[in-house]
N, C-alpha and C positions, 0 to 999 in steps of 0.2 A: 120849222121844217118838220114834216111828218116822217113817220117810220118808212114810208114808201120812198122817201128821198135817199135812203141808204142803199137802194138798188141802182144798177146801171141806168135803167130807164128813168128812175126818179132823179138821178143826177143830171141826166139829159134834160128833163123837164125844168129842173132848178136853173140850169145854165141858160136854157132857152128863155126863161122868164127874165133872167138877169140881162141877157143880150137883146131882149125884145125881138126875138126871131122865132120861127116855128121850130119845134123840137126835131121835126123830120129833116131840117137843114143841117143838123149836127151829126156827123158821122163819127164812128169810134176812133178814127185815126186823124181827124181834123185838128190842126193847131188852133186851140181855143183863142189865142191872142190874135190870130189872123181873122177870126170871126168877130172880133170886137171886144173880147174880155180885156179889162185893164187891171192894173195892180191894185187899185183901190177896191174894185169889185171883188177881186180875188181875196183880199184881206178880209172883207166883209164875210165872204163865204167861209173862209178858214175859221173866223171867230164863231160863226154859227155851228160849224161842225165840232169845234172844240167844246162848245156848250153842250153838245149832244154826247160828249164823251169820246169822240174820235181823237186819236193821236195823229195830228197832221201838222206839217211844217210848211209855211209859205214857200220857202226856197225849193223844197222837194217838188211842189206842184209847178213852180215856174220852170224848172229844169226840163220837164217832159209834159207839156200842156195838152195832153190828149185824154179822151175818155178812157181809152184802153189803159193808159198808164195810171190815171187817177183811180180806176177801179182796183188796180193792184195795190197802190199806195194806201187807199182808204179801206181796203179789204171788203169791198162791196160784194153783195150777191149778184150773180149775172143776170137775173130776171129784169 
């Protein structure tokens, strides 16, 4: 995952690829599980983010599965 993935738009692109949908279909307040994200895919993403040095817990992301919340939890830049 590139440095760009650490922005909100980068996160949207990463999730769109994972979900096999167009990034424009993912709104900031959409429930990502309702869009098709599953726990195995989320665990894969958590592992990738941890490898990049982010402090992230699976359970935290499950509790509020929206881009808005993930941006706060992952401390992403808004761009």
